[in-house]
N, C-alpha and C positions, 0 to 999 in steps of 0.2 A: 327880767330881774326885778325883784322887790327890794326896796331900800328904805331904811329909816335914817334920817340925817338930823342929829341933835334933837331927837324927839323928847319932849317933856310933857307929861300929862299931870295936871294938878287939880285936885278936887278938895274943897273945903280946907285949904291950907296944907294938904298932904300931897306929896309927890308920888303918884303911882308909877310913873316912869321919870327917870332923871337923866337927861342928855344922852339918850340911847343912839348909838351909831351902829348899824348892822345892815348887811346885805344878804339876800336870800336868792342865790343864783338859780337860773333855769336848769332843768335837767338833773336836779339833785333833791334829795330829801333833807331838809333842815329841821331838826327837832329842838324845840324850846323846852328846857327843863329847869326845875328849881323848886324851892319850897312853896307852900301856900303863901299867897300875898306877895310873891316876888315880882309880879307884873306881867306874867306870861299871857294871860287872856287879854289884858289891856293892850299889850304889844300886838297881838294878832288882830285885834279889832282896829287898831290904828292902821296896820298894813292892809286891812280890808276896806278902809275908808269909812268905817262905821263910827269912829271916834275922831274928832278933830283935835290935834295936839294943841296944848297951850303954847308951846314953842316948837320950832323945828318943822319938818315936813316928811311925809311919806310919799314915795314915788314908785311908779312902774316904768322901767326903761328910761329913767331920767325925767319923767313928767309927773308933776305934782298931782296927787289924787284929787285935790280940790278942783282941778280944772276939768275933770271928767263929768259928763252928764251921768245920771243914774243908769241909763241904758248902755252907755259906753263902758261904764265900770262893770256892769253885769257881763259884758262880753269878755272882759279881761280877767276876772277873778270870781271864784265861788267860795263861800265860807259855810262851814257846818259848825254851829255853836255847840256849847256843852249840852244845852237842853233846848227843846222847842215844844211849844204847846199848841195843839190843834183841837179846837172845840167842835168842829163839824164832823159828821160821819163820813169822812173821805175813805175811799178804798186806797190800797197801797199804790196802785198804778196811777191814780189821780194825784196823789202827793208827789210822786216822782215826776209826772208831767208838768207840775208847777214850774219846774226848772226850765222848760221850753216855752213857757207862757209869758216871758218878759216882754212888755210892749216894745216893739221895734225889731224883735227877732224875726217875725214874719215867716215862720216855717210852716210848710203845708202839714196837714193832719197826719198823713201817712208817714212822713219823715219823723215827726214828733213821736208818733207811736213807736216807731222802730228804735229810735235812740233811747226811749224810756224803757223798752223791753231789754235792750242791751245793758243799760245801767243796772237794772234789776239782776241780770245775770252776773254782772261784775261783782256784786256783793252777795251772791248766793241766795237771792230771794225770788227767783223766777216762778216758784210755785206759790208765792204769796200775793200775786198780782191782784186777785179779787178778794183778798181778806180786808176786813176793816182795820184801819190804822189803829183805832182806839183799843182793839183787842190784842195788839201785839205786846210782847215783852219790851222792857227798856232797851235791851241790846238789839232787838229786831227793829225797833223804831229808829235807833241810831243808824243802822245800816240803810234804812229807807231814806234818811236825809243825806247820807253820803251818795246814794244813788241819785237823789234829786240834784245834788251839786254836780255830779258827773254829767247828768242830762243837760244841765244849764251850760256847761262849758262846751259840750258837743253840739248844742243847738246854736250857739253864738256864731254870728258871721264876723270874721275878723281876718286881717291879712295874715298870710303864713309867717311873715317875719315878726308878728306880734307875739310876745310871751303871754301865756295864760297861767294863772296861779290857782292852786287848790289849797285852801287853808282849813285845817281840821283842828278843832279845839277839844282835846281829850277824846278822840274817836274810839278808843279801846276801853274806856272806863267801865262800860257795862257788858263787855264781851268776854266769852270764855276763851280758853287758849287757842282753840282751832280757829275761831272767828277773828281773834286778834291777828293771827297769821294771814287769814283771808284779806282783811281790810288793809293791813300794812303791805301785803303783797300787791294789792291793787294800787296803793300809793306808789310803790316801786314802779309799776307799769306806767302810771301817769308821768312820773319823772323820766322814764325811759322815752316817752313820747315828746319830751322837751318842755314839760310844764314845771314851773317852780312849785314844789310841794313843801308846805310849812305845817308842822304837826306839833301840838302841845301834848307832852306826855309826862305822866308821873312815874311810870315804870321805867327805871333806868336800864334794866335788862333789855326791854324792847327798844329803847332808844339806842343802846349800844349795838343791837343786832341789825337794825334796819336803817339807821341814819348814815348819810354821807358826812353831815356836819352837825355839831351840837352847839347850841347857844345856851350857856348856863347863866341863869339870872339870880340876882339876890338884891332885895330891897330896891327894886326899880331900876337896877343897873345891870350891865353885862359884866359878869364876873370872869367869864372865860368863853372862848369860842375856838373851835377847831374840830379835828376828827375825834371820834369816841375814844380812841387810844390816848390822845393828847389831853382831853378834858377830864376823863374819868380817872383821876388820881386821888389816892387816899386822903391826903392832907387837904386838897382843895374841896373835895366833896364833903368831908367832915366839917370843914369851916362853914361852908355855905348852908348845909342842912342842920347844923347844930347837933350832930350826933356822930358817933364813931362809925365810919364806913370804910370797908376794905374792898378794893376792886380786885377781881380775879383771884380770890382766895377760897379754898375749900373750908366750909365751917367745921366746927368741932365734931369729933366722931359721934355718930349716932343721930346727928341733926340732918334730916333730909332737906334737899333744896332742888328746885326745878329750873331748867334753862329753856325758856320758851323759844330762844333763837335757834335751837336744834330740833324744832318740830319737823316732822316729815313734810315734804313739799306737797304731798297729796293727802291731807287728813282724811281718814275714812268717812265716806258719806258726803264729802264736799267736792270730790273730783269731778262730779257730773255737772257742775254748775253751768258749764258752757256747752252742754250737749243737748239741752232742751229749750225750746222756745226762744232761741237766740239767733239774731240775724247776722252777727259777726261771724266771719269765716273761721280761721283757726282758733282753737281755744287758747287763751292766754296762759292758763295754768297758774301756778304759784311761783312767785319770785323767791329765789333763795335769799336768806339773810346774808349780810356782808361780813359779819364778824366771825372769824375763825381763829381766835386767840387761844393758844393752849392754856389750860388751867395750870396755875402755879401751886405747888404744894409746899407747905411750910416744913 
């Protein structure tokens, strides 16, 4: 379990986070949502141990992150930031294997290669292993770094009783609909394996479809926390986002709208991702979304 206790982050007299108390349980997907500047990315960096709070503490299973060595922390959590810059001509498989190269992991080469290949399969990039990272699209690069994080967690040696956490900061921002489903389906698989999964999302439809819990942030504070059905209420969302929002309403006649949480569980062309070059035995497939709320008509 990840936890923030009374976390305040202040920079140049401005509070980016203001006395935040929140827990992110293992085995569940917790999505952090809110308007720009609400403190979402700052919170996920605090939970990853990348930012030291001005006040308060961040913990894993009750232990302050500041007491972990860099290697210990790497065994317990992996984070994928909004953007990452690589200047060297790495191949995709080399970037993914960086996750297994943390000093102290001490994995043999064959095992590192296998879990790197598995991670590429998990994000549908098994055919990209020998492509140059710099030649990929933004969405493909994003999936490479998610694979690197998966490789890191799978390479880490830790006790079975220890919780591992996967933290993803806007992982779907550059992805098309099918790959949004692919990535969040993999997040669901990670939660099903007992990991605490924390995701920053701007798309409220995706958050409603895939999340077990929602943390709604506003001006550095937690405005609400609970299930998607409990948090995504018209008045609350409209107040936080500063615009009129109506949840579960059909728009005016003639206005088309899409519901990504009703995507097919096997998007065409992606169902084979676990059938080639993968060492894992049964294919994991796509996780179904969790939200099946009937649409309400005015």
